[in-house]
N, C-alpha and C positions, 0 to 999 in steps of 0.2 A: 614944652612937650604932651602932646595929645596920648594918651588912653584908651587904648581901643580897646571893649568888651571880648573877653572870650566865647568863640562861640565851642559849642560842645562837637566833638566831631568823632562818627562812630568809627569804631577800631574794624582793622580790616579782620581780627579773630572774632567779632560779635557777627560782620557780614558775613562768616565760616559758618558760625554755626547757627544764623538762622539759615544758610542753604543747606546745611547739613540737616535739620531738622526737615524740612522740604522734604529732601532726598531720601530720607528713612520714611517717609508719608507714601511716595510715588509708589515703591513696589506693591506696597497694601494695596492702595489705590489698582492698580492695572490688577492686580490678582482680582478683583472684587468687580471686575470689570469682565473680567474672561468668565468668570464664575456665575456672572448675570447672563452670559451669553448662552451657559453651557445647559442653565436652569430655564431659559427661554426655550431653548432646543429640545430638553427633557419635556417642557412640559407641554409642547407641543405633541411628542410624541405620546406622549399619556393620552389627548385628547382624538388621536387619532384612532386610537386603541380602543378608546371606551364607544368610538365613532360605527367601528367598526363589529362589538360587542353586540352596537346598539341593531346592527341590521341583520347581526345574525338572531339576535333576539324577537325579530319580529315584534308578534303584537304582547308577546310579552312582557311582565314585570320590569320595569327599566331601572327600577330601586328596589336592590337586597339591603336592607339593612345587617344582616348577620353577615355579608359579606364590607361591610364599610364598619362595622365593628372589628371584626378580624383582622383589617388593616389598618388601622388605628392602634388597636394592642400590639400587633407584632411592630407599628413604626417604635411607639412610645417602647419596646422592650429594646429596641437596636440602639433608642437614640443614646449615642456616647457623650450630647452636651457640645456646651455650655449651654443650651438651650433648653428650659426645663419643657415635661415632659406634657402639661398642661398645652404649651405654646408651641411644640410639636403636632400635638391634635390636632388645634385649633386651624395650623397652616395647612394641616394634608386635609383637614375636613372641607376645606375653601377650594381647597384643588381640586376633589373631590366633585366639590357642588358644580364648578365650572364644567368640569370636564360631562358630569351627566346632563348639566342642559345643552352639550353639545348633542347627545341622545335627544333630548327631550325635555323643558323644563318642568319640574315640578309644581303644581298649584297647592298653596298648601294652608286650610281654614283656622284663625287663631281666635279666640276671645276679642276684640279691637275695645277703642279707637286703636290706629296704629299707633305703637310708641307703648304699649305695654308688656308687662314680664312675658305673659304668653308670647307672644311675636317674638321676643329675645330670643325664648325658649324655642321657638319655631326654626328662629336663626342660626342659634347654637347645633341645633340637629340637622338642620338641611344647609346648611349656608348660604350667602347672600343671593348667589343666582335664583335660589327659588324662587314664584311669584308667592306672597303672603297675603291672604284674603281675609278680612278684619271682617269681624262678625259682628253681631250687635247682643246673640247671646250665645252660650253655649251649644244650644240646642239645636240653632242655623249651623253652626260648624259640620255637627254630626249629619246633618239634614243634607247639605249640601255633599259631602263624600258620600251617603246612602244611595244618593240620587248621580253618581260619580260627576257632578259641577265639581268637585275640587280631587285630588290623589290621596292626601290624608288629611289630619286632622289629628289639632296638638292641644290638650285639654286636659289645665290643671288637676291634679288628684290629691294631693295632702302635701301642707305647709308646716314646715316644723314646729312654729309656733302658735300657728291659729288653727288646726287641725285638717281634717279633711273637707273637702269640696262636695256638698251634700248632692248639689247638682248635677256632677259630673258622675257619682256614682248612681245614683238612678238610673240614669240615661246607658251605663255600661251594664245596668241589670237587664237593657230589653232589648238595646240596638246589635248588630247583625252585623255591624264591624264588629271585626279582628284587632287587637293591640299587638303591635309588630315593634315598638317600639318604647324607650324612657328617655325621661331627659331631666338630670339634675340642677338646677341652680340657685345658683346661691345669689339671693335678693341684697343688693347694694342700693340704699338708695342716696342721693347727691341732691345738695341744694344747687339751684339754676335758676339765673337770671339771665336776662337779656342786655343790660346797660353795662354790667360792669362784671369783675369777677371778686368782690370781695362784699364784706355781709355789709357796707356802711351804706343805712337808711333802707332798709327794709322794714316793712312796716307790716306787709300780710305774704303770710304765708299758704299757697295752696296744695293740697293733695287730698287723694282718698280716705276716710278716716281710719283706716290699716295702718295708712304708713305714718299719720300724724299722730299714733298711739305707739306705733313701733321708735319713733324718732323721739319721743315724747323729752325723755333727760335733757338729749341732745340741744331742741330747743329753746328748754328750760335754762339751762348755761350758757346760750349762744345769742339765743331771741329773746330775751324775758318778756318784750313788751308787744313783741311782731302778734297779728291776730294768726290765727289758723284758723282757713277757713278750710270746711270738706267739699269735696267734688267729686261725682262719678266717677273716676281715675284719676290714676297720678300720670298718663298720659292725655287725656282734659287739661290738669292743672301746669302741665308744661304749653300746651295750648295756648291756653290763656293769660301766660306769661309771656308769648311770644309775639301774642297780638295784642297787646295789653298797652297804651302809650304813656301808662303809670307805671316810674323807673322805681319805683318802692314796692315793685311785687316781685315774688320768688314763688318757686314751685319746688314740690319735691318728686323726684321721679325717676327710674333709670339709665342708663346708657344709653338703650334706642330710642328713650324718646329726647334726650338731651342731641344727636346727633339729628335726627328728624328735624325737630322746632330748630335747630340750631343758636342752643342755651349756653350759656358759660357756666360754669362750673364754678360755684363760689367753695362749696365744701366737698372730699368724696364720703362716701362709706361714713352720713350721719347716722345711719342703725343702731338701735340701742344694744339688739342683740347683734351680734358678732357671725352668729353660726346660722342666719336664719334663712331656710335652704324650702327651696319649693320642690316637689317632683309634680313630673308632668307625663301620659302615656301619647303613644304614636298611636294612632286607630287607622285603619283604612283596609283593605278588601282581601289580603294577604296572609296567609300563615310563613312561618319562618321555620329555618331548620335548625337542629341544634348548633350551638358553640362551642361550649362548655363551660361558660359563663353566662349562664340564661335564668329566668327568673319564668312561673308559670303565674297568672293570673286569673280566679276563677271568684264566683256569688252563690253562694249553697241557702240553702232552706232545709229545715227540721224542724219536727212535730214540738210542740212547747213541753216539752216533755221531762221529768228529773234525769241529767245524766245523758241528755239529748246532744250538748256541745261538748262531752267528754269525750263521745263516739266519736262527733267530726274527727276531731286533734287525732284520735289514736291512732288513725292509719300512715299518717305522717311522721310519729315518732315511733313506730312499728320499721318504717323504713327508712329512721336516719335524716329524713329530710328537714330542713331547717326553714322555719316561717318566718317572712320579715313584714307582714302585718294580718292584721287580724282585727276585722272591725263589724261590728251590728250596726245593722240600722233599719228602720220601719221597713215592711214592707209594701204597707199600704193595701194590701188586700185581703186585711183581718184582725181585729183587735189583737194585741200582743203578738202576732207574728212578726219575726226578723227576717232577715235575709245576713248573713255572714260572709264580708268580701276577704278575701286571703289570697296572701302571696306567695310564691313558695320561691325556694333557689332549685335551679335544676330546671330542665326543658319538658316539656308533655310527653313526649317522643320517648324519652329516656326510663327503660326499663322499672327501676325501682318508682320511679315517678307515675309510668302507667299502672304497676300493682296498685299504686297507695290512692288513685284516681280508682282503680276499680272497686277497691274496700269502699270507698267513700260513697260512690255509687247505690251501693246495698243499705247503706245507712240514711242517707238525706234524703229527701221527697223530694229536691229541686236540683242539678247543679249544672252550673253556665260555665264553660271557659272562656274566658274574656280573651287570654291569648295566651301565647308563652313568644320570648323575645329577648335577646340579647341586657345583658345589665347595662345602663347607662357608661359609657365612657366618659372620664370627667377630665 
């Protein structure tokens, strides 16, 4: 007698259970399809209204930073979840960017090359629909906007670990451009390479000197034998890694550089200081109106004598105005003469700020308002 092997047969109950799982997914998928159509229709309706607004404005300013900040804050306040507030702001910023481009795409100058954190800050603030224009120096970005060859420049002002950017401060004291916005960007360094997404075989790591310093402990733990090579920028490091035929090469750079040069992430957020943050100013030719959550930036000078600095600060104290930045820098106009860069909470048009500025003008030898602008929406 020949025994036949037993062949397992799927039970009808298992088949019913599998079908039941698909049946449970189907209404959700159908609902998502319907929602996508509704979102598409509403997005185009929004773009049509944006175009109509652009036609009504005529030659007026296309971009209103205070209006954008108010929209983003309102959306975050109304957000019921489960999407976090930061994600909602990021999505709506892109929506506004595309709608603005229907009127006219903005050109944004930034410190290049392509893939730098400054470009990332420009994209964070203006969205991907804006045209970003790489400049060799901060000076060049200022000049392009001053000559109206670009609409705005995004310039780094200070970093939480490295301090202020001196050249930007020097330009702020002399340029006719007005600050109309700020960007706060968390600096995340990623280890990138072309060949694979693991660390095996990495013998050289390219990065800017500051990035190498900011990732020193991580590199010592994870790639102790890899040679660390300093280059002009992290973006340049990413470009070199992308174009190299040597598969042992890696780079440290940010998200924008990773996307631009199509590099794989070997490790995310390898910076030793998790709160490393850079603040940028957006500068153009326009003033903004108050939103209720604003900053005013200024540069001030006073004679070098006892009590002079205290006299500068007293008007803000008397008006109950909070100061978020106070920094001195040589004026370059005379020995031991200094300029003081001051940021305060509040808009220059507010009565208490106007009263403080009026008192400041009586005590200082020089006062220049760099601009009043909405506080950064995180």
